[in-house]
All heavy atoms as an XYZ file, in Angstrom:
972
protein
N     276.270    218.368     73.759
C     276.705    218.127     75.114
C     278.035    217.385     75.055
O     278.228    216.519     74.216
C     275.675    217.319     75.898
C     276.098    217.093     77.332
S     274.887    216.264     78.367
C     273.624    217.489     78.486
N     278.905    217.713     75.976
C     280.194    217.065     76.105
C     280.291    216.471     77.503
O     279.953    217.131     78.487
C     281.349    218.067     75.883
C     281.284    218.622     74.459
C     282.696    217.417     76.146
C     282.282    219.720     74.209
N     280.745    215.226     77.579
C     280.955    214.563     78.860
C     282.436    214.277     79.017
O     283.085    213.819     78.089
C     280.158    213.274     78.936
N     282.957    214.561     80.199
C     284.380    214.365     80.467
C     284.532    213.515     81.715
O     283.909    213.781     82.750
C     285.089    215.721     80.682
C     284.969    216.565     79.418
C     286.534    215.516     81.072
C     285.460    217.966     79.597
N     285.371    212.477     81.601
C     285.696    211.654     82.762
C     286.717    212.409     83.603
O     287.874    212.522     83.240
C     286.288    210.310     82.329
C     285.277    209.416     81.652
O     284.110    209.438     82.082
O     285.644    208.709     80.706
N     286.266    212.925     84.728
C     287.157    213.645     85.637
C     288.061    212.645     86.367
O     289.256    212.827     86.495
C     286.357    214.478     86.657
C     285.422    215.454     85.936
C     287.279    215.184     87.635
C     286.112    216.513     85.114
N     287.442    211.585     86.877
C     288.157    210.473     87.502
C     287.240    209.257     87.367
O     286.145    209.384     86.826
C     288.535    210.793     88.961
C     287.348    211.089     89.853
O     286.382    210.294     89.859
O     287.390    212.110     90.560
N     287.627    208.077     87.818
C     286.807    206.888     87.604
C     285.372    206.981     88.154
O     284.491    206.291     87.676
C     287.585    205.778     88.326
C     288.998    206.243     88.314
C     288.929    207.739     88.433
N     285.153    207.857     89.140
C     283.826    207.961     89.739
C     283.070    209.233     89.369
O     281.946    209.428     89.830
C     283.938    207.904     91.270
C     284.512    206.576     91.742
O     284.144    205.541     91.159
O     285.319    206.587     92.676
N     283.671    210.113     88.562
C     283.056    211.410     88.298
C     283.080    211.740     86.811
O     284.127    211.655     86.172
C     283.802    212.528     89.055
O     283.917    212.153     90.426
C     283.071    213.846     88.948
N     281.929    212.123     86.288
C     281.818    212.591     84.906
C     281.213    213.986     84.950
O     280.193    214.215     85.604
C     280.916    211.670     84.065
C     281.547    210.290     83.956
C     280.679    212.270     82.682
C     280.702    209.278     83.225
N     281.861    214.917     84.272
C     281.340    216.284     84.165
C     280.707    216.440     82.791
O     281.233    215.940     81.794
C     282.460    217.299     84.356
N     279.565    217.102     82.733
C     278.926    217.364     81.449
C     278.851    218.863     81.211
O     278.639    219.640     82.145
C     277.507    216.769     81.391
O     276.727    217.308     82.447
C     277.539    215.252     81.487
N     279.043    219.245     79.958
C     279.010    220.648     79.562
C     278.051    220.767     78.380
O     278.224    220.094     77.365
C     280.409    221.137     79.162
C     281.428    220.965     80.253
C     282.265    219.863     80.290
C     281.528    221.908     81.271
C     283.193    219.706     81.298
C     282.461    221.748     82.295
C     283.292    220.650     82.306
N     277.061    221.623     78.524
C     276.065    221.798     77.477
C     276.202    223.197     76.879
O     276.331    224.188     77.597
C     274.665    221.604     78.061
C     273.590    221.558     77.014
C     272.239    221.157     77.586
O     272.176    220.705     78.742
O     271.254    221.318     76.867
N     276.175    223.262     75.554
C     276.314    224.528     74.840
C     275.184    225.467     75.262
O     274.023    225.087     75.315
C     276.256    224.294     73.333
C     276.536    225.533     72.523
C     276.576    225.220     71.042
C     276.948    226.476     70.292
N     277.097    226.210     68.854
N     275.562    226.698     75.594
C     274.587    227.698     76.008
C     274.183    227.618     77.464
O     273.472    228.479     77.957
N     274.622    226.573     78.145
C     274.283    226.399     79.552
C     275.523    226.560     80.413
O     275.496    227.256     81.423
C     273.626    225.019     79.806
C     273.388    224.789     81.291
C     272.322    224.892     79.030
N     276.591    225.895     80.030
C     277.842    225.932     80.793
C     278.867    226.800     80.070
O     279.174    226.542     78.908
C     278.432    224.530     80.958
C     277.473    223.572     81.616
O     276.842    222.782     80.918
N     277.356    223.626     82.924
N     279.415    227.798     80.742
C     280.434    228.629     80.099
C     281.686    227.833     79.736
O     282.419    228.203     78.821
C     280.762    229.708     81.137
C     280.002    229.386     82.363
C     279.088    228.246     82.087
N     281.900    226.694     80.377
C     283.076    225.878     80.102
C     282.929    225.038     78.841
O     283.869    224.355     78.427
C     283.372    224.946     81.292
C     283.698    225.658     82.583
C     282.449    225.923     83.418
O     281.313    225.605     82.979
O     282.588    226.449     84.521
N     281.776    225.080     78.204
C     281.532    224.260     77.025
C     282.587    224.512     75.946
O     283.159    223.572     75.394
C     280.128    224.519     76.461
C     279.856    223.792     75.165
C     279.419    222.473     75.168
C     280.052    224.414     73.927
C     279.184    221.790     73.994
C     279.808    223.730     72.744
C     279.378    222.429     72.785
O     279.154    221.754     71.616
N     282.833    225.770     75.635
C     283.801    226.094     74.581
C     285.210    225.638     74.951
O     285.963    225.170     74.084
C     283.777    227.590     74.261
C     282.479    227.993     73.566
O     281.939    227.155     72.800
O     282.001    229.120     73.792
N     285.562    225.737     76.226
C     286.878    225.263     76.674
C     286.966    223.749     76.472
O     287.960    223.237     75.937
C     287.138    225.635     78.153
C     287.164    227.157     78.316
C     288.417    225.003     78.671
C     287.128    227.613     79.769
N     285.902    223.032     76.883
C     285.884    221.573     76.742
C     285.926    221.181     75.268
O     286.682    220.285     74.873
C     284.645    220.991     77.420
N     285.149    221.874     74.437
C     285.103    221.570     73.001
C     286.454    221.812     72.345
O     286.848    221.082     71.434
C     284.031    222.409     72.332
C     283.833    222.040     70.890
C     282.547    222.650     70.362
N     282.376    222.241     68.986
C     282.306    223.074     67.983
N     282.382    224.377     68.183
N     282.142    222.623     66.758
N     287.162    222.788     72.813
C     288.474    223.109     72.262
C     289.587    222.223     72.793
O     290.753    222.400     72.428
N     289.261    221.285     73.671
C     290.268    220.366     74.186
C     290.926    220.839     75.458
O     291.924    220.258     75.888
N     290.387    221.874     76.076
C     290.976    222.413     77.288
C     290.995    221.453     78.462
O     291.745    221.648     79.414
N     290.170    220.414     78.416
C     290.142    219.424     79.495
C     290.655    218.065     79.017
O     290.483    217.055     79.682
C     288.720    219.271     80.043
C     288.173    220.542     80.635
C     287.158    221.250     80.009
C     288.687    221.050     81.828
C     286.652    222.416     80.552
C     288.188    222.218     82.374
C     287.172    222.899     81.733
O     286.677    224.054     82.278
N     291.251    218.033     77.858
C     291.739    216.780     77.287
C     291.229    216.621     75.868
O     290.441    217.427     75.372
N     291.698    215.577     75.208
C     291.312    215.395     73.807
C     289.823    215.129     73.680
O     289.187    214.563     74.566
C     292.114    214.248     73.192
O     291.809    213.039     73.855
N     289.293    215.560     72.553
C     287.870    215.397     72.262
C     287.750    214.371     71.143
O     288.398    214.492     70.103
C     287.226    216.744     71.844
C     285.764    216.533     71.488
C     287.377    217.768     72.941
N     286.938    213.354     71.383
C     286.699    212.333     70.367
C     285.206    212.254     70.085
O     284.383    212.622     70.923
C     287.198    210.949     70.841
O     286.529    210.608     72.051
C     288.702    210.954     71.075
N     284.847    211.782     68.889
C     283.421    211.674     68.560
C     282.709    210.710     69.514
O     283.297    209.743     69.995
C     283.409    211.117     67.144
C     284.775    211.349     66.615
C     285.696    211.368     67.792
N     281.464    210.978     69.740
C     280.646    210.133     70.598
C     280.365    208.815     69.886
O     279.954    208.796     68.727
C     279.328    210.841     70.943
C     278.341    209.961     71.662
C     278.575    209.570     72.974
C     277.183    209.520     71.046
C     277.682    208.763     73.645
C     276.283    208.715     71.709
C     276.533    208.337     73.012
O     275.648    207.536     73.669
N     280.602    207.730     70.559
C     280.303    206.404     70.016
C     279.235    205.770     70.903
O     279.521    205.382     72.026
C     281.559    205.544     70.005
N     277.995    205.707     70.408
C     276.929    205.149     71.247
C     277.189    203.682     71.573
O     277.768    202.940     70.791
C     275.670    205.306     70.397
C     276.136    205.540     69.011
C     277.532    206.072     69.088
N     276.746    203.291     72.745
C     276.867    201.909     73.196
C     275.754    201.107     72.543
O     274.624    201.581     72.416
C     276.752    201.841     74.740
C     276.786    200.409     75.222
C     277.839    202.676     75.375
N     276.065    199.902     72.134
C     275.050    199.053     71.517
C     273.895    198.846     72.486
O     274.101    198.571     73.669
C     275.655    197.711     71.128
N     272.691    198.962     71.972
C     271.493    198.798     72.791
C     271.182    197.315     72.923
O     271.135    196.592     71.927
C     270.324    199.535     72.136
C     269.068    199.517     72.981
O     269.120    199.070     74.140
O     268.019    199.960     72.477
N     270.989    196.867     74.140
C     270.635    195.478     74.378
C     269.141    195.238     74.210
O     268.658    194.167     74.508
C     271.044    195.058     75.793
C     272.546    194.968     75.953
O     273.242    194.771     74.946
O     273.023    195.104     77.090
N     268.427    196.244     73.761
C     266.982    196.132     73.602
C     266.270    196.658     74.831
O     266.902    197.069     75.803
N     264.962    196.639     74.796
C     264.202    197.159     75.940
C     264.395    196.300     77.177
O     264.630    195.102     77.087
C     262.748    197.113     75.445
C     262.740    196.105     74.351
C     264.115    196.127     73.734
N     264.320    196.955     78.307
C     264.440    196.242     79.580
C     263.249    195.303     79.741
O     262.134    195.623     79.343
C     264.482    197.227     80.734
N     263.504    194.144     80.318
C     262.435    193.188     80.560
C     261.648    193.652     81.778
O     262.224    193.873     82.835
C     263.018    191.789     80.829
O     263.849    191.425     79.737
C     261.930    190.765     80.997
N     260.329    193.806     81.611
C     259.543    194.259     82.761
C     259.509    193.202     83.860
O     259.592    192.004     83.588
C     258.144    194.492     82.180
C     258.101    193.690     80.927
C     259.518    193.570     80.433
N     259.403    193.658     85.086
C     259.311    192.779     86.245
C     257.872    192.271     86.329
O     256.959    193.050     86.589
C     259.687    193.570     87.500
C     259.801    192.711     88.734
O     259.946    191.479     88.599
O     259.765    193.286     89.840
N     257.636    190.967     86.106
C     256.264    190.466     86.157
C     255.615    190.713     87.520
O     256.253    190.536     88.562
C     256.411    188.970     85.889
C     257.708    188.828     85.184
C     258.586    189.916     85.746
N     254.352    191.122     87.480
C     253.570    191.391     88.686
C     252.243    190.659     88.555
O     251.596    190.716     87.504
C     253.307    192.911     88.850
C     252.468    193.169     90.089
C     254.597    193.685     88.886
N     251.852    189.963     89.614
C     250.563    189.270     89.621
C     249.830    189.596     90.915
O     250.443    189.942     91.922
C     250.728    187.743     89.468
C     251.361    187.398     88.123
C     251.521    187.128     90.601
N     248.517    189.477     90.861
C     247.715    189.714     92.067
C     247.879    188.542     93.026
O     248.365    187.462     92.648
C     246.237    189.864     91.698
O     245.701    188.610     91.295
N     247.467    188.746     94.257
C     247.532    187.678     95.258
C     246.709    186.479     94.786
O     247.144    185.337     94.881
C     247.032    188.183     96.607
C     247.056    187.107     97.674
C     246.698    187.588     99.072
N     245.505    188.399     99.085
C     245.349    189.498     99.819
N     246.310    189.904    100.601
N     244.237    190.182     99.785
N     245.507    186.751     94.242
C     244.671    185.659     93.742
C     245.372    184.892     92.618
O     245.390    183.661     92.616
C     243.321    186.178     93.238
C     242.524    185.099     92.563
C     241.848    184.146     93.310
C     242.489    185.004     91.171
C     241.149    183.124     92.690
C     241.795    183.980     90.554
C     241.109    183.044     91.308
N     245.949    185.619     91.653
C     246.637    184.959     90.546
C     247.784    184.085     91.052
O     247.979    182.967     90.575
C     247.176    185.991     89.555
C     246.104    186.683     88.732
C     246.693    187.803     87.896
O     247.400    188.660     88.420
N     246.403    187.772     86.602
N     248.549    184.616     92.004
C     249.682    183.862     92.549
C     249.207    182.578     93.224
O     249.727    181.480     92.964
C     250.459    184.726     93.542
N     248.191    182.707     94.074
C     247.712    181.534     94.804
C     247.021    180.546     93.873
O     247.144    179.325     94.048
C     246.792    181.962     95.946
C     247.561    182.617     97.079
C     246.666    182.926     98.262
C     247.496    183.446     99.423
N     246.684    183.593    100.640
N     246.321    181.042     92.863
C     245.663    180.153     91.901
C     246.703    179.364     91.100
O     246.531    178.166     90.856
C     244.756    180.956     90.976
N     247.783    180.007     90.700
C     248.849    179.314     89.960
C     249.510    178.266     90.848
O     249.772    177.138     90.404
C     249.876    180.315     89.442
N     249.758    178.611     92.105
C     250.340    177.643     93.035
C     249.407    176.450     93.235
O     249.859    175.300     93.281
C     250.656    178.311     94.376
C     251.818    179.295     94.378
C     251.823    180.121     95.664
C     253.144    178.564     94.200
N     248.108    176.717     93.336
C     247.124    175.647     93.491
C     247.134    174.735     92.267
O     247.185    173.507     92.392
C     245.734    176.237     93.704
C     244.592    175.234     93.841
C     244.758    174.412     95.119
C     243.251    175.959     93.828
N     247.104    175.340     91.090
C     247.096    174.545     89.851
C     248.342    173.679     89.703
O     248.285    172.605     89.135
C     246.968    175.462     88.625
C     245.600    176.049     88.448
C     245.487    176.898     87.190
O     246.359    176.903     86.331
N     244.387    177.626     87.085
N     249.459    174.154     90.227
C     250.715    173.416     90.089
C     251.002    172.502     91.288
O     252.058    171.897     91.373
C     251.875    174.395     89.886
C     251.738    175.244     88.634
S     251.418    174.299     87.120
C     252.961    173.466     86.906
N     250.050    172.412     92.234
C     250.203    171.509     93.367
C     251.153    172.004     94.447
O     251.692    171.203     95.211
N     251.337    173.334     94.511
C     252.294    173.898     95.469
C     251.667    174.730     96.582
O     252.348    175.079     97.544
C     253.313    174.777     94.729
C     254.209    174.063     93.714
C     254.960    175.080     92.878
C     255.163    173.133     94.427
N     250.389    175.039     96.482
C     249.781    175.966     97.440
C     249.824    175.444     98.868
O     250.194    176.182     99.786
C     248.349    176.324     97.043
C     247.663    177.345     97.942
C     248.438    178.665     97.966
C     246.229    177.570     97.503
N     249.470    174.167     99.098
C     249.493    173.634    100.471
C     250.896    173.711    101.061
O     251.071    174.044    102.238
C     248.993    172.185    100.493
C     247.489    172.082    100.267
O     246.792    173.104    100.425
O     247.026    170.978     99.909
N     251.904    173.419    100.249
C     253.289    173.470    100.717
C     253.684    174.892    101.105
O     254.327    175.117    102.135
C     254.225    172.949     99.611
C     255.631    172.782    100.030
C     256.503    172.267     98.888
O     257.693    172.419     98.986
N     255.960    171.687     97.841
N     253.258    175.872    100.291
C     253.573    177.270    100.592
C     252.866    177.702    101.872
O     253.462    178.363    102.728
C     253.205    178.192     99.407
C     253.338    179.654     99.790
C     254.072    177.879     98.202
N     251.612    177.328    102.008
C     250.854    177.689    103.207
C     251.509    177.085    104.454
O     251.604    177.748    105.490
C     249.390    177.234    103.085
C     248.600    177.926    101.996
C     248.246    179.369    102.282
O     248.547    179.890    103.373
O     247.653    180.009    101.390
N     251.982    175.848    104.375
C     252.669    175.211    105.505
C     253.975    175.936    105.815
O     254.314    176.151    106.981
C     252.960    173.743    105.203
O     251.768    173.026    105.107
N     254.704    176.296    104.787
C     255.960    177.029    104.963
C     255.700    178.367    105.646
O     256.404    178.758    106.574
C     256.634    177.237    103.599
C     257.950    177.992    103.586
C     259.028    177.236    104.349
C     258.394    178.239    102.143
N     254.658    179.054    105.212
C     254.331    180.366    105.783
C     253.931    180.265    107.247
O     254.226    181.163    108.039
C     253.192    181.040    104.995
C     253.595    181.544    103.653
S     254.879    182.796    103.806
C     255.641    182.634    102.237
N     253.296    179.171    107.631
C     252.867    179.003    109.025
C     254.052    179.013    109.984
O     253.918    179.423    111.136
C     252.074    177.708    109.170
N     255.210    178.612    109.510
C     256.393    178.588    110.366
C     257.262    179.829    110.264
O     258.333    179.877    110.871
N     256.817    180.827    109.529
C     257.615    182.048    109.332
C     257.333    183.083    110.417
O     256.366    182.970    111.165
C     257.311    182.655    107.961
C     257.783    181.831    106.793
S     259.571    181.828    106.741
C     259.873    180.256    105.995
N     258.172    184.099    110.460
C     257.979    185.189    111.418
C     256.727    185.990    111.053
O     256.180    185.862    109.956
C     259.208    186.102    111.429
C     259.424    186.778    110.096
O     260.052    186.160    109.206
O     258.948    187.915    109.918
N     256.276    186.806    111.999
C     255.023    187.542    111.845
C     255.028    188.460    110.622
O     254.020    188.571    109.913
C     254.734    188.351    113.108
N     256.147    189.136    110.340
C     256.198    190.057    109.208
C     256.070    189.307    107.886
O     255.372    189.757    106.970
C     257.492    190.873    109.234
C     257.533    191.955    108.171
S     256.218    193.196    108.347
C     256.861    194.144    109.707
N     256.705    188.155    107.769
C     256.619    187.352    106.546
C     255.199    186.842    106.352
O     254.658    186.898    105.242
C     257.615    186.175    106.595
O     258.933    186.715    106.743
C     257.547    185.333    105.341
N     254.578    186.371    107.436
C     253.186    185.915    107.340
C     252.254    187.058    106.942
O     251.352    186.871    106.133
C     252.732    185.289    108.670
C     253.376    183.950    108.960
C     252.711    183.212    110.120
N     252.442    184.037    111.295
C     253.277    184.229    112.308
N     254.458    183.647    112.297
N     252.940    184.984    113.328
N     252.505    188.233    107.499
C     251.696    189.400    107.154
C     251.844    189.739    105.673
O     250.853    190.002    104.978
C     252.097    190.596    108.021
C     251.285    191.879    107.830
C     249.838    191.665    108.250
C     251.910    193.019    108.631
N     253.060    189.711    105.172
C     253.298    189.991    103.755
C     252.557    188.984    102.885
O     251.933    189.356    101.883
C     254.795    189.964    103.455
N     252.600    187.719    103.255
C     251.931    186.680    102.465
C     250.417    186.838    102.468
O     249.771    186.690    101.454
C     252.324    185.300    102.999
C     251.576    184.174    102.358
C     250.667    183.357    102.950
C     251.677    183.744    100.998
N     250.188    182.434    102.053
C     250.799    182.662    100.835
C     252.408    184.164     99.903
C     250.629    181.992     99.625
C     252.258    183.505     98.692
C     251.380    182.434     98.564
N     249.855    187.173    103.625
C     248.391    187.250    103.715
C     247.817    188.581    103.246
O     246.659    188.643    102.855
C     247.903    186.980    105.155
O     248.483    187.951    106.028
C     248.252    185.581    105.596
N     248.611    189.646    103.288
C     248.062    190.964    102.991
C     248.570    191.624    101.709
O     248.019    192.636    101.291
C     248.329    191.914    104.163
C     247.724    191.452    105.478
C     246.214    191.291    105.414
O     245.544    192.103    104.737
O     245.706    190.342    106.039
N     249.612    191.083    101.104
C     250.141    191.714     99.887
C     249.057    191.750     98.812
O     248.336    190.776     98.608
C     251.357    190.950     99.381
N     248.948    192.858     98.143
C     247.974    193.017     97.064
C     248.505    192.369     95.789
O     247.755    191.815     94.993
C     247.673    194.514     96.820
C     246.787    194.718     95.615
C     247.056    195.129     98.064
N     249.824    192.433     95.619
C     250.442    191.866     94.424
C     251.801    191.277     94.783
O     252.381    191.595     95.821
C     250.590    192.929     93.334
C     251.504    194.072     93.726
C     251.535    195.209     92.717
O     250.585    195.328     91.923
O     252.509    195.963     92.734
N     252.279    190.421     93.909
C     253.591    189.811     94.066
C     254.425    190.100     92.825
O     253.928    189.968     91.703
C     253.477    188.293     94.266
C     252.809    187.907     95.550
C     251.464    187.580     95.586
C     253.532    187.869     96.728
C     250.855    187.220     96.774
C     252.928    187.513     97.926
C     251.584    187.191     97.943
N     255.664    190.501     93.041
C     256.603    190.779     91.948
C     257.590    189.630     91.842
O     258.040    189.082     92.846
C     257.364    192.072     92.205
C     256.478    193.285     92.196
C     257.286    194.578     92.330
N     256.396    195.709     92.269
C     255.899    196.223     91.143
N     256.261    195.716     89.994
N     255.080    197.233     91.161
N     257.959    189.305     90.608
C     258.919    188.214     90.382
C     260.256    188.506     91.053
O     260.946    187.602     91.498
C     259.090    187.997     88.865
C     260.156    186.993     88.480
C     259.840    185.614     89.032
N     260.876    184.655     88.710
C     261.957    184.424     89.442
N     262.174    185.086     90.559
N     262.837    183.519     89.080
N     260.619    189.780     91.153
C     261.916    190.149     91.735
C     261.878    190.290     93.255
O     262.886    190.639     93.855
C     262.390    191.475     91.125
O     261.483    192.515     91.470
N     260.758    189.974     93.879
C     260.612    190.131     95.325
C     261.688    189.359     96.082
O     261.827    188.138     95.917
C     259.241    189.621     95.760
O     259.212    189.380     97.145
N     262.460    190.046     96.939
C     263.470    189.343     97.740
C     262.852    188.264     98.630
O     263.428    187.192     98.789
C     264.102    190.454     98.579
C     263.830    191.712     97.836
C     262.510    191.491     97.143
N     261.683    188.549     99.190
C     261.014    187.565    100.040
C     260.680    186.315     99.236
O     261.004    185.199     99.626
C     259.741    188.156    100.654
C     258.843    187.166    101.399
C     259.573    186.588    102.601
C     257.544    187.825    101.815
N     260.049    186.507     98.111
C     259.652    185.393     97.256
C     260.863    184.562     96.841
O     260.856    183.336     96.938
C     258.956    185.950     96.013
C     258.236    184.964     95.145
C     256.956    184.547     95.834
C     257.928    185.605     93.809
N     261.914    185.222     96.415
C     263.108    184.512     95.954
C     263.854    183.818     97.092
O     264.500    182.796     96.873
C     264.022    185.463     95.190
C     263.443    185.785     93.827
O     263.387    184.927     92.968
N     262.994    187.008     93.641
N     263.751    184.352     98.310
C     264.419    183.698     99.441
C     263.656    182.460     99.916
O     264.242    181.547    100.488
C     264.603    184.682    100.598
O     263.355    185.009    101.179
N     262.362    182.419     99.680
C     261.564    181.273    100.105
C     261.545    180.150     99.075
O     261.357    178.980     99.426
C     260.127    181.716    100.402
C     259.950    182.686    101.562
C     258.499    183.117    101.679
C     260.435    182.073    102.864
N     261.746    180.480     97.823
C     261.641    179.499     96.740
C     262.521    178.257     96.936
O     262.073    177.139     96.636
C     261.925    180.161     95.394
N     263.753    178.389     97.436
C     264.586    177.178     97.598
C     264.002    176.140     98.565
O     264.418    174.993     98.562
C     265.910    177.720     98.142
C     265.955    179.148     97.712
C     264.526    179.598     97.728
N     263.056    176.562     99.382
C     262.458    175.637    100.341
C     261.264    174.879     99.758
O     260.665    174.050    100.445
C     262.021    176.385    101.601
C     263.194    177.031    102.303
C     263.442    178.398    102.169
C     264.071    176.266    103.061
C     264.530    178.984    102.791
C     265.163    176.853    103.683
C     265.383    178.210    103.545
O     266.471    178.786    104.154
N     260.930    175.158     98.521
C     259.784    174.521     97.875
C     260.247    173.427     96.925
O     261.290    173.547     96.290
C     258.965    175.548     97.089
C     258.378    176.701     97.898
C     257.681    177.686     96.979
C     257.414    176.176     98.952
N     259.448    172.370     96.846
C     259.727    171.292     95.908
C     258.442    170.933     95.172
O     257.341    171.126     95.689
C     260.266    170.036     96.615
O     259.306    169.604     97.584
C     261.601    170.290     97.290
N     258.610    170.401     93.985
C     257.464    169.905     93.225
C     256.937    168.655     93.914
O     257.641    168.028     94.713
C     257.895    169.583     91.794
C     258.193    170.802     90.983
C     259.411    171.217     90.580
C     257.258    171.766     90.519
N     259.301    172.395     89.873
C     257.986    172.757     89.818
C     255.882    171.911     90.606
C     257.383    173.855     89.216
C     255.273    173.010     90.004
C     256.015    173.951     89.324
N     255.705    168.280     93.616
C     255.155    167.068     94.233
C     256.030    165.821     94.033
O     256.025    164.925     94.866
C     253.792    166.912     93.539
C     253.401    168.334     93.238
C     254.693    169.012     92.848
N     256.852    165.795     92.961
C     257.739    164.640     92.747
C     259.050    164.760     93.515
O     259.920    163.897     93.420
C     258.024    164.447     91.258
C     258.876    165.562     90.655
O     259.249    166.523     91.370
O     259.161    165.481     89.443
N     259.216    165.841     94.316
C     260.405    166.026     95.131
C     261.500    166.864     94.481
O     262.479    167.208     95.134
N     261.344    167.213     93.219
C     262.354    168.027     92.531
C     262.282    169.465     93.033
O     261.194    169.999     93.288
C     262.134    167.993     91.022
N     263.453    170.077     93.193
C     263.512    171.463     93.662
C     263.031    172.426     92.582
O     263.203    172.171     91.387
C     264.945    171.808     94.057
N     262.407    173.538     93.019
C     262.005    174.588     92.086
C     263.251    175.318     91.585
O     264.158    175.597     92.367
C     261.098    175.605     92.782
C     259.604    175.441     92.523
C     259.104    174.213     93.234
C     258.861    176.663     92.984
N     263.272    175.621     90.316
C     264.378    176.363     89.716
C     263.925    177.782     89.413
O     262.729    178.104     89.500
C     264.834    175.698     88.408
O     263.750    175.789     87.456
C     265.228    174.242     88.626
N     264.873    178.638     89.036
C     264.533    180.006     88.620
C     263.574    179.958     87.433
O     262.635    180.738     87.353
C     265.812    180.776     88.236
C     266.687    181.124     89.411
C     266.062    182.180     90.311
O     265.526    183.181     89.797
O     266.110    182.002     91.532
N     263.813    179.039     86.537
C     262.940    178.882     85.371
C     261.530    178.470     85.789
O     260.530    178.929     85.217
C     263.539    177.843     84.419
O     262.725    177.679     83.291
N     261.435    177.614     86.799
C     260.124    177.212     87.323
C     259.370    178.417     87.887
O     258.157    178.547     87.691
C     260.270    176.152     88.419
C     260.767    174.819     87.897
O     260.555    174.515     86.705
O     261.382    174.082     88.696
N     260.087    179.290     88.603
C     259.440    180.492     89.140
C     258.945    181.384     88.014
O     257.842    181.940     88.082
C     260.403    181.260     90.043
C     260.687    180.635     91.401
C     261.737    181.448     92.146
C     259.420    180.529     92.225
N     259.756    181.522     86.968
C     259.312    182.298     85.800
C     258.052    181.690     85.215
O     257.100    182.402     84.883
C     260.411    182.345     84.730
C     261.618    183.149     85.151
O     261.487    184.025     86.041
O     262.706    182.915     84.579
N     258.035    180.357     85.101
C     256.864    179.672     84.548
C     255.633    179.869     85.434
O     254.518    180.042     84.925
C     257.145    178.170     84.377
C     258.168    177.887     83.283
O     258.429    178.785     82.443
O     258.713    176.761     83.271
N     255.826    179.843     86.757
C     254.698    180.085     87.665
C     254.122    181.491     87.465
O     252.904    181.675     87.450
C     255.126    179.894     89.120
C     255.120    178.470     89.646
C     255.865    178.372     90.967
C     253.689    177.965     89.785
N     255.008    182.471     87.313
C     254.525    183.829     87.079
C     253.833    183.955     85.734
O     252.812    184.627     85.613
C     255.664    184.856     87.200
C     255.769    185.445     88.570
C     256.421    184.765     89.575
C     255.173    186.668     88.864
C     256.498    185.306     90.856
C     255.229    187.194     90.133
C     255.905    186.517     91.132
N     254.374    183.276     84.729
C     253.725    183.306     83.410
C     252.337    182.693     83.478
O     251.390    183.221     82.902
C     254.587    182.586     82.371
C     255.852    183.340     82.040
O     255.933    184.554     82.210
N     256.867    182.628     81.584
N     252.212    181.573     84.185
C     250.910    180.947     84.369
C     249.970    181.881     85.113
O     248.820    182.100     84.699
C     251.055    179.626     85.130
C     249.744    178.960     85.567
C     248.895    178.606     84.365
C     250.037    177.725     86.426
N     250.456    182.454     86.211
C     249.622    183.346     87.023
C     249.102    184.529     86.213
O     247.944    184.943     86.381
C     250.400    183.839     88.237
N     249.934    185.044     85.316
C     249.515    186.190     84.507
C     248.380    185.841     83.546
O     247.675    186.732     83.089
C     250.694    186.761     83.729
C     251.671    187.497     84.635
C     252.884    188.033     83.876
O     253.466    187.347     83.055
N     253.252    189.262     84.174
N     248.178    184.564     83.255
C     247.106    184.167     82.351
C     245.775    183.963     83.068
O     244.747    183.826     82.425
C     247.453    182.853     81.616
O     247.501    181.770     82.557
C     248.774    182.973     80.873
N     245.807    183.931     84.388
C     244.602    183.681     85.181
C     243.824    184.974     85.361
O     244.342    185.951     85.867
C     244.959    183.055     86.550
C     245.661    181.711     86.337
C     243.713    182.906     87.426
C     246.250    181.118     87.590
N     242.567    184.938     84.920
C     241.704    186.117     85.050
C     240.562    185.809     85.991
O     240.066    184.693     86.059
C     241.166    186.531     83.675
C     242.261    186.985     82.743
C     241.710    187.498     81.423
O     240.531    187.874     81.365
O     242.479    187.534     80.457
N     240.140    186.820     86.706
C     239.030    186.665     87.646
C     237.752    187.092     86.969
O     237.658    188.058     86.296
C     239.263    187.531     88.906
C     238.126    187.336     89.889
C     240.583    187.172     89.536
């Protein structure tokens, strides 16, 4: 297969036996041909942690945050409250979850950090019913 940068937003690909233009592209008809240089692999993508509603609430309870979250949710709009009470699972990348996190503090008054949220999800994933 040959890939050609047509312009900054467009790449054309030509596959031998599929595209009649393959031989033209291979012969340099669309510009110089250079060997393919693979991009270094950064490793496998990190999966987005997912926990059940029970796991999430149990982790919050264990860390002394559940009452605070419940109070915060009581003042939210109907759709946010519905999501909190009815969601089957919570994802670490959830926009709702990440937008609410800055309003939470640890019992000692320290603000929750991104690392703290990761730790909460890690804890929640260890909780089995």
